[in-house]
N, C-alpha and C positions, 0 to 999 in steps of 0.2 A: 145744274148745268156743269158739265165737265170742263176742266181747263186743259189747254194744250201743253205741249212740252215747253220747258224753259229754253229759250234760244239765247246763247251767249255770243258776245263779240269781244274784241280786245279790251273794251272799256268796261264791260260788265263782268268779266271773269274775275274771280277772287285774286287777291294779292297774297301769294305764298300761303294758300289755304285750300281746303277741300272744295271741289266743285260739287261732289256728292261723296258718299262713303267709298266709292270705287275709283275716284279720279282726283288728282291733285293739280292745282295750277301754280306753276313757278313763275314769279315775276323776275325775268332774267335781265340783269343790268351788269354785265361783265361775264363771269364764267361760273359754270356748275359742272361737277363731274356727274356723268349719266351712264347707267348701265344700258347696253345696247338692247333694243327691242322694247323699252319701257316708255318711250315718248310716242303718243298716238296722234298728236297734232301740235302745230305751233303757229303763232302770229309773229310778224316782225322780221328783222334781219338777223338771222342766227346761222352760224356755221358750226360744223361738228368735226373735231380733230381726233384722230386715233391716238392712243397712248403709245409713246415711243416713236412717233413719226416726225419729230423735230419741230413742229410748229410752235409748241408751247413747252419747250424743254425746261425752262426755269420753274414754271408752275408745277409741272409733273415731278421734277426733282424734289420739290419741297413737300408735295402733298400726296404722292402716289407711290407706295412701296410694296407692291404685291405683283411680282412678275408672273406668278401663276394665273392671275386674273386680268392681266393687262389687255389681252385680246377681247375681253368682254366689256370694256369700258371706253367711253369717249369723253372729250371735254366739249360742252356746249358753250359757245362764245357769241356775244352780241347783245341786242336789245329786243325784248319782246315777251311773249307769254308762251310757256310750254305746258301742255297737258300730259301728265304722266298717269299710267295705269298698268295693271298687270293681270290679264286674264280674269277680270271681274273679282279679284280678291280685294279684301279690305285694304285701303291705303291711308296712311296717316303720316304726319310730320312730327318730328321730335327735336328738341333743342338740347345741345350739350354746352355746358359752360365750364371750360377748363377741366374737362372730364375725360373719361374713356369708356367706350362701350364696345362689346364684342357681339356680333350679330351673324346669323347665317348669311352666307355670301349670296344666295339666291333671293333672299328677302330684301336686300338693300337695293333701292332703285336709284337714288341720287344723293349727292351731298355737296355742301358749299365748300369752297377752297379754304375756309378757316379751319376745316377739319383735315387731318392727315390720316390716310388709309394705310394700314399695315396688315400683313398676312399673319393671321393668328397661328399659334403653335398647334391649335386643335384643327384637324382637317375639316374643311367645309365652312369655316368661319373666318370673318374679317374683323379687324379692330379699328375703330375710329377714335382719334385722340385730338383734343383741342376744343375750340369753341365754334359753334355754328349749328346750322339746321341740316337735318337729313330726312329723307323720305323712305319709308319702308312699307312692304306689303305683308299681309298675314292672312291665314285661313281662319277668319273670324276676328272679332275685336281683340285688342291687346290689353292685358291686365298686368299691373306691377305688383310684385310681392317682395317682401324682405326676407333675407336669410336669418336664421338657419331654416332651410326648406329643402325638400326633395321633390323633384318635378319629373313628370313623364317626358322622356326624351323627344317624343313626337310633338309635344306641345311647346317645347322651348323655342323661343325666337332669339333671345340673347340675354346679356347681363351687363350691368353698368357698375363701375367703381367697386367691384368685389372680386375676390380670387376666382380663378377658373374652377369649374366643378370637378368632382371625382365621380366614378361609377359607384353605385350602391346596388347590390343584389340581395334579395330577401333570402332568408335561411333555407326555406323550402326549395327554392330554385337551386341553391348551391349544392344541397345534398341529394336532390332528386336525380334518378337515373336519366329522365328525359332532359333535365338541365345539363347533365354531364355530356350527353350526346350532342346537345346544341353547342356546348362549349368546344367540343372536339371537331364537329363537322360544319358548324355555321348554319345548319338546316333547322328550320322550325320557328325561328324568330323569338322575340320576347315581347312582353306587354309592359305597360307602365306600372302594373301591379307587381311585376317580378323584378324589374330593373328600372332604376331611376338615376338621375343626375342629382348629386348632393351639393348644395351651396352652403358655405359658412362665411362668417365675417360680415362686415358692413357693406351696404350697397343695395341694388335692386335687381330683380330678375324679371324679364319680360316673357309673358306666356300668351299664346294665342288660344282662342276659345274653341279649340278643336284638337283632336289627337291625330289628325290627318295632315301630313306634311304637304306643302305646296309641291306639285309634281316638278321634277327636274326638267329644265328646258335649255337646250343648247342655244347660245346667243350668237349673233352674227351669221346665221345660217338661212337667211331669207330665201335664196334660190331653191331651197328644198321644201319650202312651206306651201301647203295647198292654197290655191287661190292667187298665187303669184306667178306671173308668166315664167314658164320654164320650171315651175315647182312641181312637187309630187304630193303624195298623200302619206308617205312614210314618216318615220320619226326623224325630225330635223337633226342633221349632223351625225346620225347613227352610222357607225362603220358597218360595211356590208361583209358578210361571210365570216364574221368573227364570233365563234360560239362563246356563250357565257355559262360558267359552271356555278352551281350553288356554293356559297361560302367564299367566293372571291372577295378580295379586300374591299372593292367598291360596294358589294352587296352587304358586307358586314358593317361598313360605315353607315350606309343608309338604314340598316336595321336598327342600329344603336343611335340613330339620330345624329350621326357625325357628318 
């Protein structure tokens, strides 16, 4: 006899835990920082405040220090349950205790105000400092490894309590004609067998079980999404009529996992 789907309500949803591998339930009693587009449903009395719009200046002054990403985040405030998810990617929560963790900006879904978010010196990454829980998505399950280690840039999710990585290129890539052309033009790309991120020192490195990065997605672009009144089928937030050339800085950053 087959069983039907599990039906949840505010009383049966988990408390700060996974609903399933692809969704997480936050038991909100106060405030959480939340990346736009990652909350799929909620119960209770919850309001959402934009970063830099004055409603929670004291909280934001203490806990959010990344002007580059301010438009992508809100503060959820109130009492209730929030269900977080991101395009059916794996979602998990992690705890920091008086620590620091640097993570890809697109992978970070939400965090408690006990943590302070700062803009990493490495493009495309954010750093959390302090004590508290955060929720992150990954393309496959996350594994923790200790330095010294070299990792495929596409598999890297983040690192905790250890120095920032450096680039490592294998000798064959460095001396090869094709490698020289790639270095000059940015055309052709690299693989994890040719180029890695090298970590040394104490700490932990977070790896996803895939060499495929989560696709980039513009946040706060709901009117441009298919299925939304007034929306379309194009890429959300994509500028129109602006050509992209191989080897542009953004392309190089994505190619190297930055």
